[in-house]
N, C-alpha and C positions, 0 to 999 in steps of 0.2 A: 503536457498531462491534463487531462479535462478538469481541472478543479480551479477554484477560487476565482481570480481577474479573468485568468481564460475561461475556464467555465462562463463567466457571466458573458464576455464579449462571443463568445458563438452564442449564447441565450437570446441577446442583444441582435443580434445577426438574423438569427430562427437557424442556427445551426447547429444544433446541440444535437437533436436526432440524429442528425446523417452522420455529424461526426461519432459519433457510441454507436450509431449503429457500424461504420465502417470497423473500430474496434474492435467493435463482439464479433462481425464475422470473419476480420482478421486475425481471430483466438488460434493460437499457434499453444498444442502442447508440449514439445518438444522444448518449450522455454520452460515450464513450468520450472523442472529440477535444479537451474540458474538462479532462480528471484530473487533480488536481494532481502526481501523480505523472513526468506528459509534461513539466510546463514548471517545475519547483519541486523544488532538492535540498533534507536536509533534512541540517544538518553537527549531529555532538554535539561536545559539550564538548572530545571528544580529538579530534574533527577526524576524525571517522568519518562515511563519507559514506550518506545512505540516498537511497530512491525517495519516505519520504512518512515521515512523525506516527507513521503506526501501524505501515509495518515497520524504524523504527526503535524504537517497545516493541515488538517482537520478536525485536528483533537482528537483523534479516532487511538487509546491510548494502547496499550497491550494488554491482554488477559491474561491471569494463571489460570491452573485448574480449581477450578469453585470459585476465583476469584469475584468478589462484588463490586469494585471498585477498580479503579487503571492502579497497573502495577507503577511501585518508584522502587529506584534502583536503593532504598534504603530499606524493602522489605525482602530481599532476599539475601541468602550468603553469598550464592556463585549468580551464573548464566542461565546451568543445568537446573536451576529454579525456573528457568520458563520451558525447560521440556516437559511437553504432555498439556502444553497449554496450544487455542488456533491463534492463527493469524487471522486476523480482523480484514474482512474484504468489501469493498463495495463495489460499484461503477469504476469507476477509475483505478481498480487493479486491470481491467485491461487492457490499459494503455503499457504495461511491462509486458501482456502473454500475447501480444497480436504482433503479426510480423515473425520478424527474429526476435523481437520483447526492444525495450526500450534501452536508455541509456541502464538500465539495471541489467541488460543484458544483451544488446543489439536495438534495433532498428524498424521500425515501421518506411517499407519501401510501395 
């Protein structure tokens, strides 16, 4: 996944743009229904909620409907409290939708 140290390495080598282009050009719509972020929640040590492990690493917290800040486990009665919210996405999300999907649901070959 092109985040943190891996993204830094790609940038240092001048390969980030080409890598991101490969991921974007390898987008596969059939991976979307099986994405980890659609069916699981990542909970940090302090109770903050994230749509996936990668968003957790990037401090991109989950948002509820009308939520101003990031959601915390103590703000919801149950996980059904997440329904109607949206999944936060960024460029790194192409990593889970490229080719057959990533470890979220397959592999780019």
